[in-house]
N, C-alpha and C positions, 0 to 999 in steps of 0.2 A: 283266275289271275292268282300267280303268287305273290305273297305281299314280303317285303324285307322283314327282317326280324325287328322285335322292337327296339333295339339297343342302336340299330341303324336308322330305323326313325328318328330315336331321339338325336343323334349324333348330326343327321342331314338338317334336323329343323335347327338345332344350335348353331351351325356351320352357316346357315341362311342367316340367324339373328345375329350374327359375328359382323356378316355383311352388310346388311340393311337395318339394322334397330335403329328405331327411332331415336333421337335425340331430344329427350324431355327435360326440365329443369329439376323434376324431383329424383331424377335416375342419377347413379352413380357411373363415372366414366370405367370403360372396360378395365377390369383386373382389380378394382374397389368395390367393397362391400357399400350398400345404399344407407343413408341415415334413417334410422328408424323414424324418425320425427317427421323425417320428409314422406317417407313412404306413406306412413299413419295418415298424415294431412294431405297427401293427394288423394288416396283413395277414398276418405271421407268426402272430399270435393268432388270426386269423379263419379259418386254414386247417382245416378239420374242427370249427369250432365256430360258435357263433350269434351273432351281433350283440348280443344281450341278455346273454349270459354273458362277453361280450368286455369289454362296457363297465365294469366295476368293476374287471377286472383291468389296463386299460391305464390308468385313472385311478391306480391304485396304483402300477404299475411308473412311471408319468411323476410321479408326485409324489415317490417315494424316489428315481428317478434321472433328474432332469430332462433331463440332455445325455447323448448316446452316450457320451461320456469318462467318466461317473459311472457306467453299468452297465458298462463296460467293465474300471473299477477294483474291480467287486464282485466278491466269491469266487463261483465255480460254485455253491456248497450255498446262497447267500443266492437267488440267480437260482431255482434248482431249488424252493426252500422258497416263493417269492414265486408260482412258477407251478403249486403244487398244487392239482389241480382241473380244470385246463385239457386234461390229458391228453396224449398223443402226446409224451413228454418228449424227445425226441429235438431237437423243435423250441426247446426250452429251451437245451438245450446249444449247438444251431447258433446261438441269437440271440448267446449270449454269446460264441460264438467271433468270430461276425461282427461284434460290437460291439467286440473287441478288433482285429480289421484294420481297420475303419473309422476307429477312434480312432489306430492306429499307423501303418498303411501310407498312410491317405489323409486324416491330420492331420483327423479329425472331419467330414470332407465325403463325403456319400456320393458315388459317379461317378456321372454322367448319362446314361450310355448304356447300352441295354439289354445289351450285350455284356459292359461292364464289371460290369456288375451281376449276370451272371449268374455270374460269378467269385469272389463272397462265398458263404461257408459258409450253406448251408440256403436260397439263392434259387434258384429255379426259374426256368422261362418265365414262368407266369403272375405269379409275383411281381414279376419284374424287368420285366414288360410294367405293370404297376399302379403301381410307384413311378415307373418312367419317364415315364408319362401324369400322374399325379396330381400327383407332386410337381417334375416339371421339364417339364409341357405339350409332352412329346415325342409324336408322333402314334403311339402304342404301342396295342396291341390286347389287353388281359387279358381272357381269356374264363373266370369261374368259374362255379360252377352258375346262377346268376340271368341271366348274359348268354346261356348256351348256351341255355337254356330260350328266351329271349327271339327268340334270332337262329334258333333251330331253328322256333320257330313262324311269324316274320314269312315265312321262306323256306320254309316247308315241307319243312324236310331229313326225309325220313324213313328215313335209314340209321339203325341203332338204333346206341346208344354201346355201346361205345366206338369201334366204327368210323365211327359221324357226326361225331366231335371236329373228323377233319381238314376235312370240309367246313364245318363251323360255324364253325372256325377261319377258314379263309380268305373266309367271308362277313361275318365279324367285320370282318377288317382290311380289306375292300372298303367297309364304312361307316365305317370311323373318319376323322374329318375331320382337315385339317391345323389349324384354329382350334380352341381348347377342347377338345382331346381328352381333357384330365384331366375335367372336368366331363362331356362325352358317357359316357366309361367309368364315371362315377359314376350317371349318369342310368340307363344300362343296367343297373346292379345295383339302382338304387331301385326301375325298372319291374318288374325281376323279382322285388323282395322285396315288392312291396306291390300290385301289379296284376297282372302276369303270373305268378299264383302257381302252384303245382303242380297245385293241385286249384280248381275252378271260379275260373278265371281272370276277373278284373272288366274285360271286352273291352271295355264302353261306357264306362269311364273312360279307357283307353288311347288317348293319341296317335297310336299308328300302326294303331288299330282300321282304318282305311279302306285300308291299305297291307299289312294282313297276309292272308297265304296260306291260313294254319291257320285263320284266322276266316272268311274267304270261304267254305273248304272245310265248315264247322262240326264240325271236329275238334281244336280246338286243344287240349284236353283230354289229346290221344293223344300229343303231342312234349312233349320228344324221347321215342324208344323207346329201350327198353333192351332188351338180350340177358339171358335168364334168367340169374339168379344163381348160381352154385355153391353147394352145401349149405356151410357153415363146419364143419370139423372141430374135435372136442373133444379138448384135451388133459389132462393129468391131473399132478397134483404133489402134494407133501406140504408143509405149513408147520409150522417148528416153535418154539412159543412156550416161551422155557424162561426159567425166574426163577432169581435166585440168593435167598442165605437174605433179604435185606433188601427182596426184591418188586421189584428192578429187571429189566428184560426184556434179552434179547440181540438187538441189531438189527445188522446189517451192511449195507455199500454194495453194490451190483450194480454187474458191471464197467462201465465206460464206455459199451462199445460193446455194442447190442443192447437188447432191449426195455427199457423202464424205466431204461435206462442212468444210471449216477450216482445214483439215487434210492436212500433207507435202505428195508430190508427187514426183515420177521420171516424169518430164513433158512429156504430150503424148497429141495426137492430139485429137480433138472433137471424141466421141464415136459415129458413124454412124449406119445405117441399110445395107449399101454398104461396101464390102471390098475396103481397102484402095489399091492404087499404090503406094508401096513403095515409089517408087524416087520420086513422086510427093508428098508423105508426107513430106519428107525432107524438103521440103517448109516450113512446119509448125513448124521445128525444133527451138528452141530459139537463138540457136547460130549455127554458119557455121562450117561443120566439113568436111574435104578432103576424108574421109576414113570411112564411115559408114559401118556396117557389122551387118548381121541380126544375132540374138542369138536367135533364137526360137519364140517361141508363150505361152504367159499365158492365160489360161483360167481361168473366172471366175463366179460364178453366184450370181447375184443379186435378190431380190424380182420378181421384173418383167422382168427380161431377162436375156440372157446368153452373157457374153464378152468375145471378142477373141481379145488379144492384142500381137500385132508383136511387139517384141524387136529390136531396132536397139542401136549400140553402136558407139560412134565415140569421137574424142579427140581434145582438142582445149587449146592451148599453156597457156592461161590466162582467168581468168574469165570474162573478157569483159564487157559489158553493159548487161549482162544476167540479166534477173530477177528473182531472188532467194537466196539461199544461197549454198555454196560450204561444202561441208561436208564429209569426209573420211569414208568409211564404216565400219571402227572400231566403229566409232561414233553413226552409225544410231540409237542404241537404245534409245540415248536421243530425238529423232523426232517422231512425232506423225504420223507414218507411218500405215496407214490402212491394212488388210489382203492381200489386191490385190497388193498392193504396195510392200508388203515384199516378196510377190510371184514374183515379178519382180526382186527383189535383189537375191533371190534364184536360178533362172533362171539365172543370170548373172554370179553369183560367182559359181554355179556349172558347169556351161559350161567351166570356166576357170580351174576349179580344174579337168577336167575329162581329 
């Protein structure tokens, strides 16, 4: 099958994009260059998160912190609280660090090269390429999951992921035009999101149908191939719901580094590979209580492991010397509680309501 020349493929995709582009709050209107702050913010939020989920968070962040200098001036607690529900909280910490670097070291202006962008906190190769292309129209080649799928099918790259990432990246780079590279990158993203979907791709609507090697072979659904996933291990922990005489509950901040870093938590033990003996775990509690009672188990899945968290409830007459803050459950909304800890809260309160 004869394929159209590369320039023709680029023109076909850009013409399709001009007609069918998604309207997203961080995108510039046709003919205008995107705001780098908006591109960076959206790309950080979109890591491991869907467009549908990100839209409202993006709108909230931009309304609250219209400029990167405003975000840099915010307290980390404010940022973490606004980030609640997006998960992967290291992104929020790096977002705040990056804002301070750009506001301070770069006087509020993002650097315009991939190399300089890679020096910013939380900015990896994909994000640097996306910002360079979309915000500054530099011929960079970001490859997200959507672009990965489009390119692997277009060229019928059969190497299973993650091995296939390198040839896919090389093929994407070879396709990237000098003119309108930002629009081209977003066109590839939109094509993957709306037409070249993981299952049942709408090949009849694709501007590259005639050039697609996988379509010609009749196996577009098969690509990209993926190596078998390893089974996720399960870890175990115990969470301590501790109330004082007035009904306030002890919360504490997790260490800045590590999973859920900087977020607030119902105090818990370490999360380990073997189940805890509940009575032995009590020795890990931040305060002493005479009336510990089990209130069921909370299950949560992180990227690399499953967690089973036994919930123990206990009381203490006063705050004592416990490290943390005492907060009434009615005021938990003002705390940066991650989804896991919200599950613990629901577990306790629903048990009481039963």
